[in-house]
N, C-alpha and C positions, 0 to 999 in steps of 0.2 A: 586435491590438487590437480590432478590430471584432466578432470572435465572443465576447472578451471582456467588451464593453460591452454585448451582447446579453444575455450570461448574467446580469451586474449587472442590466440593467433587467427581466429576467424573474423575477430573484429578488424585486426589489423591488416586483414586481406580486402578486406572490402573497403576500408579506409583508403587503403592503396589505389584499388582500381577504381574510387569515385576521384582520388585526385588523376588518374590517368584519362577518364572520361573528360573531366572536366577541361583538362586540358587538349586534348584531342579535338574535342568538338567546340572549342572556345566559348565555353559557356560563360556568362557574363556574371560577376560576383554576385549582381543584386537578385539572379536567380537563383543560384546556388553556387556558394564559394567553395575554394578548396579546401579538404581538411587543414592542410598545413597552415593556411591562412587562419582558420580557427582557432589551433593550436597557439599559434603564434600570438593571437589575441590574449589567451587565457594567459600564456607566460608574461605579457607584458603586463598584466596587473595580476599577479597571483594572489595576492591579499583579499582583492575584492570577491574573486571567485572561490577563495577558501572560506571568507565570513561567511557567504552566502550561501555556499553548501550546509557548513555546521548550522547556521540559524533556521533553513529551510528543513536540514536532517531531526534538529531538535523537535521544531515545530512536529512534523511527522512522526516521530517517536512516541512522544509524550501523548498525540492524540490516539494513533495508532494502539498503543498500550492500554489504556484508557478502554476504549472501543472495543479490543479484544476480550479484556476482562469482563468488562460489561455482556456483549454478546454471549460469551461462554456463558457467564451465570446465568443471565435470563433466559438461556436456550434451555439449559437444564430445568430452570423453573417450569417454564411451559410445558416443557414434554412430562413433567409430573403432577401440573395442577392444571387442570383441563379448563376452568373457569378462568383462572389468569390469560390461559391462552387464547380463550375465546373472546376475553374483554379487551386485553392490550394490545396484541398481536395485530389487530386490524389497524390500529392506529398507528403502530410501527410502519404498515403499509403506507397508508396514507402520509405520514410524514416523509416518505423517501420520493412522492411527488414533487414534491416542494424543490424547485430548480436550485442547485447550490448556489449560483450568484444571488439569489432572492434570501436565502437563506445566511449569507455571506455577509449581506448587507447589515441585516438583524443583528447577527453576533458582532460585526464590527462597530456598531452603534450602541450597543449593550456594554461590550467590553474593552472597546480603544481596539486600536492597534498595535496589540500585546500578542506574545506568545501564545498567553491564553485562547484568545480569539481565534487564531489560525488553529490550535489544538483543537478546540469545540468544534472547526468544521474538520477536521481530520476526523475526531469522533464520529462526528454525524454521517460522515459516508462510510466509514469503518463497522461502527456495530453492527449494520442490520445483515451483510451477509453472513457474519458471523454466527448470529443469532439462527438464522435459517438452516446452516451447515450442521450448527451445533442440533436443532431440534432434529433435523433429518438424520443426524449419526446417532442421536439417543433412540430414535424410533425405529431405525433398522438393526436393531438387537434381535437374535433369534430367542422367541418364547420360549423354545423347549429348553435352550440353556438357563433361562431366567429360572423356570421350574424345577428343574435340576439343582440350581444353587439353592432354591427354596427349601429344596426336599433333605438338602444338609444342613438346614437352619441358618441358612445367611440371612441376614437384617437386609432391609432397603438401602441403607446407606453401605454394607458392603457389596451388594450387587451393584450399585451404582460405581463404588470405587474400582471394583476387580472386573467387573464385564461391559456396563451399559457405557461409561465415559472411554476407557480402551477402544471400545468397539467405534464409537464417536471421533476418536481424536484424527483418523485420515480426512473424514469429511472435513474436521476444524480445520487442518492445515489447510485444505485447497481454499479455504473461505479467507484465511491468513495471507494465503498469495495475491488472490484477488484484492482484497483489502488495502493491502500495502500499496499497490497499486493506485487505488481510489486515492487512499490516505495523501500520497505525496501530489497527485493531482491537484489534490483540496487545498494541500497547503500552500500551493503555486498562486492557485486563483484566488486563497485569501488576501495574500500578499499584494494583490493589485488593487484591493481597496485602500492603500496606503500604508506603508512601511521604509525604514530606512536602509534595509538590506534584506536580502533573500533571492534565490532563483527568479520569482515570480517578479522583484524589483528590476533585476537586472534585464528580465525578457520583456518589460514594460518599457523600460529606458531603451534598451535596441529596437523598440516597435516606434517608439515616437521619433526617435534620430532616424528613423530608416536605413539603420544598421544592419545588414543581413547578418554580417560578421558576427556582429556581438548577439546578433538573436539566436544563432546557429551554436554560437558558444557555450548558451545559457541554457539550449535546449540538449547539448550533449553532456553538461554537468548535471542535469535532472537526470538522464538516463543514467549515467553513471550512477547515483544517489539509488535509482529504483532499481537497479542489475543489484548492487550491495543488498539491499534490502530482501528483495529477493533472494538472492543467493543465501542470506541471513538465517532467513524462514528453511529454505529448503537444508540447511546443514542441520537444523534444529531438529526438521522433521525427522532425517535419517537415522539422527542420535536418538529420538523418543520413540518413534513409531517405525521400530527397528523391523517388526514382524511383516508390515503391510504400506509402508510410505512409499510416497512416488521417488522413484529413480532420478526424477529431472532435477 
């Protein structure tokens, strides 16, 4: 609770400083609007921003959850099966060279302007970092500890549950933090291909209307959603990886 309070106070201080700077320097709204004007725009049509946050949040959560589970599962498989790692992992690397705009266009053509399409884009952006960090974490195990467990008669499944996976958890949570930001960006970009609601839609509408206040309102809501996801992952990490998680 205390870190959250410090974060809120720091954000309030930054916004107040920006407000004073804009007023003092006479910066035009089309360059940098006052934060109070941005908040006023959000409060003027709260339902639109609420619905947009919910829609983009759901797209991000669905794709992120699927990408995280797939990434962890395939990362464990790669660590155990060398043949699979040497044949499939290079394909994953090549897949990540495809620009998200190009991949998003294909997905929207396949699935239409649906939550599923946006979730697939989020999945595409999130599974790879989770896969890589899971693999790194699984291979970071001290082999002396593995041999010790084997000397006590532990099976490979028991070693995985009691040693390899716990060792990999800090690496996995680092990837989840990164993936949450990538996934949110993917959801917003996916909405640019056409949709009726979402933060990406509001952002695009503001850009077409050359409404800088609306653009910053969408950016602010996206930032809030990103911070919420990042904080939720951090909270889970502190509870699960209590022996070596991040303090952030």
